[in-house]
PDB file of N, CA, C and O in Angstrom:
ATOM      1  N   MET A   1      -5.357   3.175  16.117  1.00  0.00           N
ATOM      2  CA  MET A   1      -4.354   2.499  14.784  1.00  0.00           C
ATOM      3  C   MET A   1      -3.657   3.501  14.006  1.00  0.00           C
ATOM      4  O   MET A   1      -3.563   4.696  13.728  1.00  0.00           O
ATOM      5  N   GLN A   2      -3.220   2.317  13.813  1.00  0.00           N
ATOM      6  CA  GLN A   2      -1.873   3.743  12.360  1.00  0.00           C
ATOM      7  C   GLN A   2      -2.616   3.977  11.324  1.00  0.00           C
ATOM      8  O   GLN A   2      -3.787   3.640  11.497  1.00  0.00           O
ATOM      9  N   ASN A   3      -2.233   4.700   9.703  1.00  0.00           N
ATOM     10  CA  ASN A   3      -2.332   5.065   8.641  1.00  0.00           C
ATOM     11  C   ASN A   3      -1.772   4.393   8.566  1.00  0.00           C
ATOM     12  O   ASN A   3      -1.047   4.007   9.483  1.00  0.00           O
ATOM     13  N   LEU A   4      -1.849   3.610   6.751  1.00  0.00           N
ATOM     14  CA  LEU A   4      -0.500   2.647   6.607  1.00  0.00           C
ATOM     15  C   LEU A   4      -1.195   2.883   4.478  1.00  0.00           C
ATOM     16  O   LEU A   4      -2.243   2.711   3.854  1.00  0.00           O
ATOM     17  N   VAL A   5       0.423   3.409   4.155  1.00  0.00           N
ATOM     18  CA  VAL A   5       0.157   3.260   2.622  1.00  0.00           C
ATOM     19  C   VAL A   5       0.871   1.745   2.078  1.00  0.00           C
ATOM     20  O   VAL A   5       1.939   1.281   2.477  1.00  0.00           O
ATOM     21  N   LEU A   6       0.189   1.301   1.327  1.00  0.00           N
ATOM     22  CA  LEU A   6       0.364  -0.107   0.428  1.00  0.00           C
ATOM     23  C   LEU A   6       0.571   0.462  -0.769  1.00  0.00           C
ATOM     24  O   LEU A   6      -0.186   0.989  -1.584  1.00  0.00           O
ATOM     25  N   ILE A   7       2.777   0.087  -0.705  1.00  0.00           N
ATOM     26  CA  ILE A   7       2.725   0.113  -2.048  1.00  0.00           C
ATOM     27  C   ILE A   7       3.091  -0.482  -3.003  1.00  0.00           C
ATOM     28  O   ILE A   7       4.141   0.006  -3.423  1.00  0.00           O
ATOM     29  N   GLY A   8       2.706  -1.418  -3.649  1.00  0.00           N
ATOM     30  CA  GLY A   8       2.948  -3.090  -4.647  1.00  0.00           C
ATOM     31  C   GLY A   8       1.423  -4.043  -4.342  1.00  0.00           C
ATOM     32  O   GLY A   8       1.037  -4.460  -3.250  1.00  0.00           O
ATOM     33  N   ALA A   9       0.957  -4.155  -5.281  1.00  0.00           N
ATOM     34  CA  ALA A   9      -0.249  -4.603  -5.223  1.00  0.00           C
ATOM     35  C   ALA A   9       0.274  -6.200  -5.804  1.00  0.00           C
ATOM     36  O   ALA A   9      -0.587  -6.965  -6.238  1.00  0.00           O
ATOM     37  N   GLY A  10       1.684  -6.609  -5.772  1.00  0.00           N
ATOM     38  CA  GLY A  10       1.515  -8.536  -6.584  1.00  0.00           C
ATOM     39  C   GLY A  10       0.748  -9.340  -5.618  1.00  0.00           C
ATOM     40  O   GLY A  10       0.116  -8.998  -4.619  1.00  0.00           O
ATOM     41  N   LYS A  11       0.976 -10.616  -6.212  1.00  0.00           N
ATOM     42  CA  LYS A  11       0.282 -11.825  -5.492  1.00  0.00           C
ATOM     43  C   LYS A  11       1.271 -11.997  -3.736  1.00  0.00           C
ATOM     44  O   LYS A  11       0.519 -12.447  -2.870  1.00  0.00           O
ATOM     45  N   ARG A  12       2.375 -11.775  -3.342  1.00  0.00           N
ATOM     46  CA  ARG A  12       2.761 -11.340  -2.150  1.00  0.00           C
ATOM     47  C   ARG A  12       1.716 -10.792  -1.152  1.00  0.00           C
ATOM     48  O   ARG A  12       1.343 -11.445  -0.177  1.00  0.00           O
ATOM     49  N   VAL A  13       1.185  -9.336  -1.505  1.00  0.00           N
ATOM     50  CA  VAL A  13       1.610  -8.491  -1.158  1.00  0.00           C
ATOM     51  C   VAL A  13      -0.272  -9.114  -0.537  1.00  0.00           C
ATOM     52  O   VAL A  13      -0.686  -9.277   0.611  1.00  0.00           O
ATOM     53  N   LYS A  14      -0.918  -9.291  -1.764  1.00  0.00           N
ATOM     54  CA  LYS A  14      -2.624  -9.553  -1.699  1.00  0.00           C
ATOM     55  C   LYS A  14      -2.595 -11.134  -0.711  1.00  0.00           C
ATOM     56  O   LYS A  14      -3.525 -11.551  -0.022  1.00  0.00           O
ATOM     57  N   LYS A  15      -1.508 -11.663  -0.874  1.00  0.00           N
ATOM     58  CA  LYS A  15      -1.978 -13.452  -0.288  1.00  0.00           C
ATOM     59  C   LYS A  15      -1.269 -13.420   1.150  1.00  0.00           C
ATOM     60  O   LYS A  15      -1.441 -14.354   1.934  1.00  0.00           O
ATOM     61  N   ASN A  16      -0.314 -12.107   1.533  1.00  0.00           N
ATOM     62  CA  ASN A  16      -0.185 -12.437   2.648  1.00  0.00           C
ATOM     63  C   ASN A  16       0.138 -11.278   3.545  1.00  0.00           C
ATOM     64  O   ASN A  16       0.229 -11.217   4.771  1.00  0.00           O
ATOM     65  N   ILE A  17       0.306 -10.260   2.485  1.00  0.00           N
ATOM     66  CA  ILE A  17       0.779  -8.669   3.289  1.00  0.00           C
ATOM     67  C   ILE A  17      -0.588  -7.735   4.118  1.00  0.00           C
ATOM     68  O   ILE A  17      -1.013  -7.336   5.202  1.00  0.00           O
ATOM     69  N   ILE A  18      -0.827  -7.783   2.659  1.00  0.00           N
ATOM     70  CA  ILE A  18      -2.436  -7.489   3.564  1.00  0.00           C
ATOM     71  C   ILE A  18      -3.278  -8.094   4.103  1.00  0.00           C
ATOM     72  O   ILE A  18      -3.923  -7.386   4.876  1.00  0.00           O
ATOM     73  N   PRO A  19      -3.653  -9.316   4.048  1.00  0.00           N
ATOM     74  CA  PRO A  19      -4.455 -10.000   5.557  1.00  0.00           C
ATOM     75  C   PRO A  19      -3.628 -10.086   7.259  1.00  0.00           C
ATOM     76  O   PRO A  19      -4.179 -10.133   8.359  1.00  0.00           O
ATOM     77  N   SER A  20      -2.081 -10.084   6.907  1.00  0.00           N
ATOM     78  CA  SER A  20      -1.356  -9.747   7.996  1.00  0.00           C
ATOM     79  C   SER A  20      -1.175  -8.824   9.159  1.00  0.00           C
ATOM     80  O   SER A  20      -0.898  -8.824  10.359  1.00  0.00           O
ATOM     81  N   ILE A  21      -1.719  -7.417   7.378  1.00  0.00           N
ATOM     82  CA  ILE A  21      -1.932  -6.522   8.435  1.00  0.00           C
ATOM     83  C   ILE A  21      -2.752  -6.603   8.611  1.00  0.00           C
ATOM     84  O   ILE A  21      -2.594  -6.076   9.712  1.00  0.00           O
ATOM     85  N   ILE A  22      -4.190  -6.894   8.590  1.00  0.00           N
ATOM     86  CA  ILE A  22      -5.295  -6.507   8.790  1.00  0.00           C
ATOM     87  C   ILE A  22      -5.613  -7.705  10.097  1.00  0.00           C
ATOM     88  O   ILE A  22      -6.674  -7.475  10.677  1.00  0.00           O
ATOM     89  N   LEU A  23      -4.934  -8.778  10.555  1.00  0.00           N
ATOM     90  CA  LEU A  23      -4.943  -9.403  11.596  1.00  0.00           C
ATOM     91  C   LEU A  23      -4.490  -8.755  12.436  1.00  0.00           C
ATOM     92  O   LEU A  23      -5.094  -8.832  13.506  1.00  0.00           O
ATOM     93  N   ASN A  24      -3.361  -7.907  12.396  1.00  0.00           N
ATOM     94  CA  ASN A  24      -2.401  -7.265  13.023  1.00  0.00           C
ATOM     95  C   ASN A  24      -3.298  -6.078  13.635  1.00  0.00           C
ATOM     96  O   ASN A  24      -2.874  -5.333  14.518  1.00  0.00           O
ATOM     97  N   GLN A  25      -4.458  -5.991  13.128  1.00  0.00           N
ATOM     98  CA  GLN A  25      -5.546  -5.112  13.263  1.00  0.00           C
ATOM     99  C   GLN A  25      -4.942  -3.083  14.152  1.00  0.00           C
ATOM    100  O   GLN A  25      -5.701  -2.185  14.517  1.00  0.00           O
ATOM    101  N   ALA A  26      -3.211  -3.116  14.186  1.00  0.00           N
ATOM    102  CA  ALA A  26      -2.958  -2.120  14.748  1.00  0.00           C
ATOM    103  C   ALA A  26      -2.883  -1.096  13.208  1.00  0.00           C
ATOM    104  O   ALA A  26      -2.527   0.074  13.067  1.00  0.00           O
ATOM    105  N   PHE A  27      -3.378  -2.104  12.209  1.00  0.00           N
ATOM    106  CA  PHE A  27      -2.965  -0.452  10.760  1.00  0.00           C
ATOM    107  C   PHE A  27      -4.050   0.013  10.086  1.00  0.00           C
ATOM    108  O   PHE A  27      -4.788  -0.938   9.829  1.00  0.00           O
ATOM    109  N   ASN A  28      -4.297   0.604   9.854  1.00  0.00           N
ATOM    110  CA  ASN A  28      -5.891   1.325   8.866  1.00  0.00           C
ATOM    111  C   ASN A  28      -4.824   1.183   7.446  1.00  0.00           C
ATOM    112  O   ASN A  28      -3.646   1.495   7.271  1.00  0.00           O
ATOM    113  N   ILE A  29      -5.922   0.525   6.514  1.00  0.00           N
ATOM    114  CA  ILE A  29      -4.809   0.873   4.819  1.00  0.00           C
ATOM    115  C   ILE A  29      -5.843   1.994   4.455  1.00  0.00           C
ATOM    116  O   ILE A  29      -7.073   2.004   4.407  1.00  0.00           O
ATOM    117  N   LYS A  30      -4.756   3.048   4.186  1.00  0.00           N
ATOM    118  CA  LYS A  30      -5.487   4.488   3.969  1.00  0.00           C
ATOM    119  C   LYS A  30      -5.855   4.303   2.016  1.00  0.00           C
ATOM    120  O   LYS A  30      -6.783   4.864   1.433  1.00  0.00           O
ATOM    121  N   GLN A  31      -4.680   3.247   1.293  1.00  0.00           N
ATOM    122  CA  GLN A  31      -3.912   3.393  -0.082  1.00  0.00           C
ATOM    123  C   GLN A  31      -2.798   2.432  -0.251  1.00  0.00           C
ATOM    124  O   GLN A  31      -1.668   2.330   0.225  1.00  0.00           O
ATOM    125  N   ILE A  32      -3.668   1.619  -1.279  1.00  0.00           N
ATOM    126  CA  ILE A  32      -2.304   0.827  -2.071  1.00  0.00           C
ATOM    127  C   ILE A  32      -2.320   1.499  -3.525  1.00  0.00           C
ATOM    128  O   ILE A  32      -3.319   1.988  -4.052  1.00  0.00           O
ATOM    129  N   ILE A  33      -1.436   1.456  -3.908  1.00  0.00           N
ATOM    130  CA  ILE A  33      -0.212   1.758  -4.772  1.00  0.00           C
ATOM    131  C   ILE A  33       0.537   0.515  -5.796  1.00  0.00           C
ATOM    132  O   ILE A  33       1.278  -0.460  -5.673  1.00  0.00           O
ATOM    133  N   SER A  34      -0.371   1.451  -7.113  1.00  0.00           N
ATOM    134  CA  SER A  34      -0.485  -0.007  -7.641  1.00  0.00           C
ATOM    135  C   SER A  34       0.555   1.034  -9.136  1.00  0.00           C
ATOM    136  O   SER A  34       0.646   2.257  -9.029  1.00  0.00           O
ATOM    137  N   ARG A  35       1.166   0.333 -10.290  1.00  0.00           N
ATOM    138  CA  ARG A  35       1.182   0.483 -11.594  1.00  0.00           C
ATOM    139  C   ARG A  35      -0.291  -0.037 -12.414  1.00  0.00           C
ATOM    140  O   ARG A  35      -0.792   0.138 -13.525  1.00  0.00           O
ATOM    141  N   LYS A  36      -0.418  -0.310 -11.949  1.00  0.00           N
ATOM    142  CA  LYS A  36      -2.086  -1.066 -12.465  1.00  0.00           C
ATOM    143  C   LYS A  36      -3.029   0.273 -11.634  1.00  0.00           C
ATOM    144  O   LYS A  36      -3.886  -0.068 -10.818  1.00  0.00           O
ATOM    145  N   SER A  37      -2.818   1.608 -11.885  1.00  0.00           N
ATOM    146  CA  SER A  37      -4.443   2.061 -11.262  1.00  0.00           C
ATOM    147  C   SER A  37      -5.801   1.647 -12.058  1.00  0.00           C
ATOM    148  O   SER A  37      -6.136   1.295 -13.189  1.00  0.00           O
ATOM    149  N   GLY A  38      -6.487   1.951 -10.543  1.00  0.00           N
ATOM    150  CA  GLY A  38      -8.300   1.289 -10.624  1.00  0.00           C
ATOM    151  C   GLY A  38      -8.292   0.370 -10.433  1.00  0.00           C
ATOM    152  O   GLY A  38      -9.387  -0.189 -10.393  1.00  0.00           O
ATOM    153  N   GLU A  39      -6.903  -0.531 -10.152  1.00  0.00           N
ATOM    154  CA  GLU A  39      -7.673  -2.288 -10.071  1.00  0.00           C
ATOM    155  C   GLU A  39      -8.101  -2.590  -8.394  1.00  0.00           C
ATOM    156  O   GLU A  39      -7.938  -2.259  -7.219  1.00  0.00           O
ATOM    157  N   LYS A  40      -8.543  -3.181  -9.020  1.00  0.00           N
ATOM    158  CA  LYS A  40      -9.971  -3.899  -7.494  1.00  0.00           C
ATOM    159  C   LYS A  40      -8.810  -4.806  -6.467  1.00  0.00           C
ATOM    160  O   LYS A  40      -8.240  -5.841  -6.814  1.00  0.00           O
ATOM    161  N   VAL A  41      -8.765  -4.604  -6.087  1.00  0.00           N
ATOM    162  CA  VAL A  41      -8.174  -6.077  -4.970  1.00  0.00           C
ATOM    163  C   VAL A  41      -9.065  -6.195  -3.647  1.00  0.00           C
ATOM    164  O   VAL A  41      -9.707  -5.495  -2.864  1.00  0.00           O
ATOM    165  N   ILE A  42      -8.785  -7.212  -3.834  1.00  0.00           N
ATOM    166  CA  ILE A  42     -10.202  -7.525  -3.033  1.00  0.00           C
ATOM    167  C   ILE A  42      -9.796  -9.056  -2.245  1.00  0.00           C
ATOM    168  O   ILE A  42      -9.234  -9.975  -2.841  1.00  0.00           O
ATOM    169  N   ILE A  43     -10.263  -9.107  -0.597  1.00  0.00           N
ATOM    170  CA  ILE A  43      -9.300  -9.670  -0.145  1.00  0.00           C
ATOM    171  C   ILE A  43     -10.209 -10.438   1.227  1.00  0.00           C
ATOM    172  O   ILE A  43     -10.464  -9.839   2.271  1.00  0.00           O
ATOM    173  N   SER A  44     -10.577 -11.771   0.954  1.00  0.00           N
ATOM    174  CA  SER A  44     -11.328 -12.338   1.792  1.00  0.00           C
ATOM    175  C   SER A  44     -10.951 -12.204   3.475  1.00  0.00           C
ATOM    176  O   SER A  44      -9.912 -11.553   3.581  1.00  0.00           O
ATOM    177  N   PHE A  45     -11.348 -12.516   4.459  1.00  0.00           N
ATOM    178  CA  PHE A  45     -10.649 -11.987   5.296  1.00  0.00           C
ATOM    179  C   PHE A  45     -11.764 -13.000   6.508  1.00  0.00           C
ATOM    180  O   PHE A  45     -12.591 -13.718   5.944  1.00  0.00           O
ATOM    181  N   ASN A  46     -11.757 -13.014   7.394  1.00  0.00           N
ATOM    182  CA  ASN A  46     -12.599 -14.037   8.776  1.00  0.00           C
ATOM    183  C   ASN A  46     -13.960 -13.790   8.078  1.00  0.00           C
ATOM    184  O   ASN A  46     -14.761 -13.183   8.789  1.00  0.00           O
ATOM    185  N   GLY A  47     -14.459 -14.174   6.669  1.00  0.00           N
ATOM    186  CA  GLY A  47     -16.103 -14.601   6.580  1.00  0.00           C
ATOM    187  C   GLY A  47     -15.689 -12.842   5.684  1.00  0.00           C
ATOM    188  O   GLY A  47     -16.003 -12.809   4.494  1.00  0.00           O
ATOM    189  N   LYS A  48     -15.304 -12.072   6.036  1.00  0.00           N
ATOM    190  CA  LYS A  48     -15.287 -11.266   5.479  1.00  0.00           C
ATOM    191  C   LYS A  48     -14.650 -10.559   4.584  1.00  0.00           C
ATOM    192  O   LYS A  48     -13.522 -10.109   4.781  1.00  0.00           O
ATOM    193  N   GLU A  49     -15.630 -10.317   3.003  1.00  0.00           N
ATOM    194  CA  GLU A  49     -15.042  -9.723   2.148  1.00  0.00           C
ATOM    195  C   GLU A  49     -14.005  -8.287   1.993  1.00  0.00           C
ATOM    196  O   GLU A  49     -14.803  -7.545   1.421  1.00  0.00           O
ATOM    197  N   LEU A  50     -12.682  -7.433   2.162  1.00  0.00           N
ATOM    198  CA  LEU A  50     -12.456  -6.077   1.675  1.00  0.00           C
ATOM    199  C   LEU A  50     -12.113  -5.622   0.605  1.00  0.00           C
ATOM    200  O   LEU A  50     -11.478  -6.399  -0.108  1.00  0.00           O
ATOM    201  N   ASN A  51     -12.298  -4.651   0.234  1.00  0.00           N
ATOM    202  CA  ASN A  51     -12.243  -4.214  -0.896  1.00  0.00           C
ATOM    203  C   ASN A  51     -11.404  -2.986  -0.998  1.00  0.00           C
ATOM    204  O   ASN A  51     -11.297  -2.261  -0.009  1.00  0.00           O
ATOM    205  N   TYR A  52     -10.723  -2.660  -2.257  1.00  0.00           N
ATOM    206  CA  TYR A  52      -9.727  -1.774  -2.128  1.00  0.00           C
ATOM    207  C   TYR A  52      -9.493  -1.379  -3.699  1.00  0.00           C
ATOM    208  O   TYR A  52      -9.507  -2.362  -4.440  1.00  0.00           O
ATOM    209  N   LYS A  53      -9.322  -0.359  -4.218  1.00  0.00           N
ATOM    210  CA  LYS A  53      -8.840  -0.265  -5.214  1.00  0.00           C
ATOM    211  C   LYS A  53      -7.283   0.834  -5.707  1.00  0.00           C
ATOM    212  O   LYS A  53      -6.974   1.799  -5.007  1.00  0.00           O
ATOM    213  N   THR A  54      -6.710   0.559  -6.615  1.00  0.00           N
ATOM    214  CA  THR A  54      -5.239   0.807  -6.433  1.00  0.00           C
ATOM    215  C   THR A  54      -5.458   2.537  -6.960  1.00  0.00           C
ATOM    216  O   THR A  54      -6.454   3.181  -7.291  1.00  0.00           O
ATOM    217  N   SER A  55      -3.876   2.899  -6.829  1.00  0.00           N
ATOM    218  CA  SER A  55      -3.860   4.548  -7.421  1.00  0.00           C
ATOM    219  C   SER A  55      -2.619   4.151  -7.875  1.00  0.00           C
ATOM    220  O   SER A  55      -1.971   3.138  -7.611  1.00  0.00           O
ATOM    221  N   SER A  56      -2.396   5.018  -8.539  1.00  0.00           N
ATOM    222  CA  SER A  56      -0.773   5.424  -9.424  1.00  0.00           C
ATOM    223  C   SER A  56       0.021   5.932  -8.279  1.00  0.00           C
ATOM    224  O   SER A  56      -0.471   6.585  -7.359  1.00  0.00           O
ATOM    225  N   LEU A  57       1.345   5.586  -8.382  1.00  0.00           N
ATOM    226  CA  LEU A  57       2.349   6.486  -7.587  1.00  0.00           C
ATOM    227  C   LEU A  57       1.948   7.970  -7.852  1.00  0.00           C
ATOM    228  O   LEU A  57       1.722   8.539  -6.784  1.00  0.00           O
ATOM    229  N   GLU A  58       1.739   9.021  -9.276  1.00  0.00           N
ATOM    230  CA  GLU A  58       1.970  10.012  -9.351  1.00  0.00           C
ATOM    231  C   GLU A  58      -0.025  10.686  -7.924  1.00  0.00           C
ATOM    232  O   GLU A  58      -0.493  11.823  -7.857  1.00  0.00           O
ATOM    233  N   LYS A  59      -0.468   9.573  -7.262  1.00  0.00           N
ATOM    234  CA  LYS A  59      -1.676   9.511  -6.896  1.00  0.00           C
ATOM    235  C   LYS A  59      -1.433   9.366  -5.278  1.00  0.00           C
ATOM    236  O   LYS A  59      -2.314   9.384  -4.418  1.00  0.00           O
ATOM    237  N   LEU A  60      -0.147   9.232  -5.096  1.00  0.00           N
ATOM    238  CA  LEU A  60      -0.127   8.611  -3.661  1.00  0.00           C
ATOM    239  C   LEU A  60      -0.365  10.322  -2.759  1.00  0.00           C
ATOM    240  O   LEU A  60       0.098  11.429  -3.034  1.00  0.00           O
ATOM    241  N   ASP A  61      -1.152   9.930  -1.798  1.00  0.00           N
ATOM    242  CA  ASP A  61      -1.263  10.737  -0.799  1.00  0.00           C
ATOM    243  C   ASP A  61      -1.140  10.527   0.856  1.00  0.00           C
ATOM    244  O   ASP A  61      -1.818   9.875   1.650  1.00  0.00           O
ATOM    245  N   LEU A  62      -0.155  11.242   0.986  1.00  0.00           N
ATOM    246  CA  LEU A  62       0.686  11.073   2.663  1.00  0.00           C
ATOM    247  C   LEU A  62       0.450  12.115   3.716  1.00  0.00           C
ATOM    248  O   LEU A  62       1.234  12.362   4.633  1.00  0.00           O
ATOM    249  N   SER A  63      -0.488  12.595   3.542  1.00  0.00           N
ATOM    250  CA  SER A  63      -1.376  13.333   4.610  1.00  0.00           C
ATOM    251  C   SER A  63      -2.076  11.997   5.212  1.00  0.00           C
ATOM    252  O   SER A  63      -2.646  11.051   4.668  1.00  0.00           O
ATOM    253  N   ASN A  64      -1.763  12.354   6.704  1.00  0.00           N
ATOM    254  CA  ASN A  64      -2.259  11.716   8.365  1.00  0.00           C
ATOM    255  C   ASN A  64      -2.109  10.216   8.112  1.00  0.00           C
ATOM    256  O   ASN A  64      -2.955   9.370   8.403  1.00  0.00           O
ATOM    257  N   ILE A  65      -0.453   9.904   7.301  1.00  0.00           N
ATOM    258  CA  ILE A  65      -0.272   8.805   7.206  1.00  0.00           C
ATOM    259  C   ILE A  65       1.054   8.712   8.398  1.00  0.00           C
ATOM    260  O   ILE A  65       1.759   9.652   8.764  1.00  0.00           O
ATOM    261  N   ASN A  66       1.141   6.957   8.953  1.00  0.00           N
ATOM    262  CA  ASN A  66       2.193   7.198   9.413  1.00  0.00           C
ATOM    263  C   ASN A  66       2.908   6.266   9.187  1.00  0.00           C
ATOM    264  O   ASN A  66       3.636   6.387  10.173  1.00  0.00           O
ATOM    265  N   TYR A  67       3.452   5.063   8.455  1.00  0.00           N
ATOM    266  CA  TYR A  67       3.888   3.985   7.889  1.00  0.00           C
ATOM    267  C   TYR A  67       4.127   3.782   6.073  1.00  0.00           C
ATOM    268  O   TYR A  67       3.144   3.325   5.490  1.00  0.00           O
ATOM    269  N   ILE A  68       4.880   3.976   5.548  1.00  0.00           N
ATOM    270  CA  ILE A  68       4.836   3.518   4.022  1.00  0.00           C
ATOM    271  C   ILE A  68       5.505   1.607   4.324  1.00  0.00           C
ATOM    272  O   ILE A  68       6.350   1.045   5.021  1.00  0.00           O
ATOM    273  N   TYR A  69       4.304   1.187   3.125  1.00  0.00           N
ATOM    274  CA  TYR A  69       5.130  -0.929   3.255  1.00  0.00           C
ATOM    275  C   TYR A  69       5.333  -0.220   2.212  1.00  0.00           C
ATOM    276  O   TYR A  69       4.747   0.791   1.824  1.00  0.00           O
ATOM    277  N   ILE A  70       6.498  -0.996   1.614  1.00  0.00           N
ATOM    278  CA  ILE A  70       7.065  -1.035   0.453  1.00  0.00           C
ATOM    279  C   ILE A  70       7.225  -2.612  -0.262  1.00  0.00           C
ATOM    280  O   ILE A  70       8.392  -2.854  -0.572  1.00  0.00           O
ATOM    281  N   GLY A  71       6.544  -3.374  -0.475  1.00  0.00           N
ATOM    282  CA  GLY A  71       6.241  -4.214  -1.193  1.00  0.00           C
ATOM    283  C   GLY A  71       6.463  -4.755  -2.876  1.00  0.00           C
ATOM    284  O   GLY A  71       5.797  -5.656  -3.384  1.00  0.00           O
ATOM    285  N   ILE A  72       7.606  -3.937  -3.611  1.00  0.00           N
ATOM    286  CA  ILE A  72       7.684  -4.467  -4.636  1.00  0.00           C
ATOM    287  C   ILE A  72       8.694  -4.963  -4.485  1.00  0.00           C
ATOM    288  O   ILE A  72       9.143  -5.199  -3.363  1.00  0.00           O
ATOM    289  N   LYS A  73       9.676  -5.418  -6.249  1.00  0.00           N
ATOM    290  CA  LYS A  73      10.898  -5.415  -6.721  1.00  0.00           C
ATOM    291  C   LYS A  73      12.142  -5.086  -6.209  1.00  0.00           C
ATOM    292  O   LYS A  73      12.809  -4.288  -6.867  1.00  0.00           O
ATOM    293  N   SER A  74      12.657  -5.578  -5.054  1.00  0.00           N
ATOM    294  CA  SER A  74      14.013  -4.572  -5.583  1.00  0.00           C
ATOM    295  C   SER A  74      14.713  -3.500  -6.292  1.00  0.00           C
ATOM    296  O   SER A  74      15.211  -2.408  -6.018  1.00  0.00           O
ATOM    297  N   GLU A  75      14.538  -4.311  -7.398  1.00  0.00           N
ATOM    298  CA  GLU A  75      15.609  -2.926  -8.369  1.00  0.00           C
ATOM    299  C   GLU A  75      14.620  -1.995  -8.876  1.00  0.00           C
ATOM    300  O   GLU A  75      14.792  -1.358  -9.916  1.00  0.00           O
ATOM    301  N   GLU A  76      13.285  -1.888  -7.937  1.00  0.00           N
ATOM    302  CA  GLU A  76      12.150  -0.931  -8.408  1.00  0.00           C
ATOM    303  C   GLU A  76      12.035   0.451  -6.662  1.00  0.00           C
ATOM    304  O   GLU A  76      11.599   1.597  -6.555  1.00  0.00           O
ATOM    305  N   ILE A  77      12.571  -0.355  -5.840  1.00  0.00           N
ATOM    306  CA  ILE A  77      12.557   0.268  -4.311  1.00  0.00           C
ATOM    307  C   ILE A  77      13.163   2.010  -4.807  1.00  0.00           C
ATOM    308  O   ILE A  77      12.673   3.119  -4.591  1.00  0.00           O
ATOM    309  N   ASN A  78      13.990   1.725  -5.289  1.00  0.00           N
ATOM    310  CA  ASN A  78      15.065   2.914  -4.934  1.00  0.00           C
ATOM    311  C   ASN A  78      14.448   4.344  -5.724  1.00  0.00           C
ATOM    312  O   ASN A  78      14.521   5.522  -5.373  1.00  0.00           O
ATOM    313  N   ASN A  79      13.816   3.711  -6.933  1.00  0.00           N
ATOM    314  CA  ASN A  79      13.362   4.627  -8.094  1.00  0.00           C
ATOM    315  C   ASN A  79      12.287   5.594  -7.219  1.00  0.00           C
ATOM    316  O   ASN A  79      12.278   6.823  -7.165  1.00  0.00           O
ATOM    317  N   VAL A  80      11.166   4.402  -6.391  1.00  0.00           N
ATOM    318  CA  VAL A  80      10.025   4.978  -6.023  1.00  0.00           C
ATOM    319  C   VAL A  80      10.767   5.886  -4.589  1.00  0.00           C
ATOM    320  O   VAL A  80      10.772   7.117  -4.584  1.00  0.00           O
ATOM    321  N   ILE A  81      11.058   5.483  -4.024  1.00  0.00           N
ATOM    322  CA  ILE A  81      11.699   6.084  -2.902  1.00  0.00           C
ATOM    323  C   ILE A  81      12.135   7.383  -2.936  1.00  0.00           C
ATOM    324  O   ILE A  81      11.844   8.195  -2.058  1.00  0.00           O
ATOM    325  N   GLN A  82      13.092   7.739  -4.284  1.00  0.00           N
ATOM    326  CA  GLN A  82      13.604   8.688  -4.549  1.00  0.00           C
ATOM    327  C   GLN A  82      12.332   9.821  -5.576  1.00  0.00           C
ATOM    328  O   GLN A  82      12.392  11.049  -5.645  1.00  0.00           O
ATOM    329  N   TYR A  83      11.480   9.082  -6.126  1.00  0.00           N
ATOM    330  CA  TYR A  83       9.860   9.916  -6.512  1.00  0.00           C
ATOM    331  C   TYR A  83       9.677  10.451  -4.967  1.00  0.00           C
ATOM    332  O   TYR A  83       9.931  11.634  -4.739  1.00  0.00           O
ATOM    333  N   ILE A  84       9.260   9.633  -3.958  1.00  0.00           N
ATOM    334  CA  ILE A  84       8.778   9.903  -2.761  1.00  0.00           C
ATOM    335  C   ILE A  84       9.329  10.939  -1.497  1.00  0.00           C
ATOM    336  O   ILE A  84       8.627  11.379  -0.587  1.00  0.00           O
ATOM    337  N   ILE A  85      10.812  11.199  -1.720  1.00  0.00           N
ATOM    338  CA  ILE A  85      11.540  11.598  -1.499  1.00  0.00           C
ATOM    339  C   ILE A  85      11.642  13.423  -2.016  1.00  0.00           C
ATOM    340  O   ILE A  85      11.662  14.519  -1.456  1.00  0.00           O
ATOM    341  N   THR A  86      11.688  12.874  -3.419  1.00  0.00           N
ATOM    342  CA  THR A  86      11.586  14.499  -4.260  1.00  0.00           C
ATOM    343  C   THR A  86      10.312  14.946  -3.625  1.00  0.00           C
ATOM    344  O   THR A  86      10.436  15.857  -2.806  1.00  0.00           O
ATOM    345  N   LYS A  87       8.566  14.275  -3.938  1.00  0.00           N
ATOM    346  CA  LYS A  87       7.496  14.752  -4.332  1.00  0.00           C
ATOM    347  C   LYS A  87       7.366  15.243  -2.592  1.00  0.00           C
ATOM    348  O   LYS A  87       7.382  16.418  -2.959  1.00  0.00           O
ATOM    349  N   PHE A  88       7.292  15.322  -1.582  1.00  0.00           N
ATOM    350  CA  PHE A  88       7.353  15.300  -0.451  1.00  0.00           C
ATOM    351  C   PHE A  88       8.168  15.749   0.851  1.00  0.00           C
ATOM    352  O   PHE A  88       9.267  15.229   1.049  1.00  0.00           O
ATOM    353  N   ASP A  89       7.850  16.348   1.414  1.00  0.00           N
ATOM    354  CA  ASP A  89       9.010  16.574   2.735  1.00  0.00           C
ATOM    355  C   ASP A  89       8.463  15.744   3.565  1.00  0.00           C
ATOM    356  O   ASP A  89       7.470  15.775   4.292  1.00  0.00           O
ATOM    357  N   THR A  90       9.840  14.481   3.173  1.00  0.00           N
ATOM    358  CA  THR A  90      10.147  13.345   4.529  1.00  0.00           C
ATOM    359  C   THR A  90      10.435  13.762   5.414  1.00  0.00           C
ATOM    360  O   THR A  90       9.882  12.969   6.176  1.00  0.00           O
ATOM    361  N   ARG A  91      11.011  14.592   6.157  1.00  0.00           N
ATOM    362  CA  ARG A  91      11.632  14.990   7.214  1.00  0.00           C
ATOM    363  C   ARG A  91      10.622  15.183   8.284  1.00  0.00           C
ATOM    364  O   ARG A  91      10.971  15.565   9.401  1.00  0.00           O
TER     365      ARG A  91
END
């Protein structure tokens, strides 16, 4: 199973992206990044309730992460990518 970080916790991510990732069963969601750190994300899926708690971008942890999914507004993507490139060795 591949480890994944989600950046974004809006309606589309909660209603479509997270359930799709769970259904795929190839990925393990390690962290959800949101502007609202500490927000609870509760996903009901196949009779189970999955609970996540969001973190701020400053607390992004890429150790043992295989993929990053960016699910935010298009005008914010460049700033997030620049932050990641600046903070982490992405090579």
